[in-house]
C-alpha positions, 0 to 999 in steps of 0.5 A, a space after each residue: 323858174 327864177 322870178 328875180 327882177 332883170 335890169 337891162 342896161 343899154 350900152 351906147 348913150 347909157 352906160 357908154 358916152 359916145 361923145 367921149 370919142 371926141 378926145 380921140 378925134 381932137 388929136 386929128 382935128 382939134 377940140 372944136 371940130 372934134 365935138 361936132 364930128 362926134 355928135 354927127 357920127 352918133 346921129 348918122 349911126 342911129 339914122 342908118 339903123 332906123 333906115 335899115 330896119 324900116 326897109 327890112 334890111 340889116 347890116 352889122 352895127 360895127 359896119 354902120 359905125 364905120 360908115 357913119 364916121 366916114 359920113 361925118 367926116 365928109 360932112 366936115 370936108 375932112 378925111 382920115 387914112 384907112 389906118 387912122 379910121 381903124 384906130 378910131 374904131 378900136 378906140 370906140 371899144 374904150 369909150 368912157 362911161 357916164 359919171 353915175 354909172 359906177 355908183 349904180 353898178 356897185 350898188 347892184 353888186 350888193 344885190 344878188 337878187 337882181 340880174 343885170 345884163 347889157 342890151 345893145 344895137 352893137 354886135 356881140 364883139 363890139 359890146 364884149 370889147 367895150 365891157 372888157 376893154 373900156 378902162 372905165 367899164 371893165 372893172 365893173 363888168 362882173 356885174 353883168 350876167 349876159 350880153 343881149 344883142 340885136 344881131 341875132 334877130 337882124 333888126 335894130 331898136 326900136 323894132 318890137 322883135 328886138 325887145 321880145 328877144 330881150 325877154 326871151 334871152 332873159 327868161 321873162 314870159 309875156 305875163 311877167 314883163 313887170 320884172 324886166 326893166 330897161 334902163 336907157 338914155 335913148 328916147 326911142 327905147 323908152 317910147 317903144 317899151 311903153 307901147 310894147 303890148 298888153 304887158 310892156 316891160 318896165 323902163 327908166 331914164 338913166 338919170 332916174 336909176 337910183 336903186 
């Protein structure tokens, strides 16, 4: 049985900058409105996940992301054609990464004694597309040994079942949570894993992730 440390990186908001979609929105609505739409898009995307989980319901993250875009546009009294919406959803697979991501992942490349995975609310298809199609992230994709997504448990973060699923998928038993680290820029991740039971997994804000 392996005892290697496992580092699970959240995708959206940690590796990938959801605000970077504003550059695509700007081609439709101008730079000023684009930033506001992108912010609201992300807000509704997360709010939908929390509401569904609180009601014991599940809808794929790709569908929620599309609906959140339409909601954000409606809040701005704006709209797009179905074709334009589809192209924006495709662009969501090519989000930019944060500036400190390359340094971190390149360091991990030199540490074979550490296992790195991506852990996300996104569907496997969404996350796989992002890892393989993002111009920024795809050159670093070999760092990750697996993608762990919530669609297998049909709940979203911060449901405790999601983090237990991460532990199972990475082969970490309850008594050895100290070797499982979650790196996230999302407060709900950090709050949940600090209260994850008798042996909570380790956590780190993305701005503290120097290795």
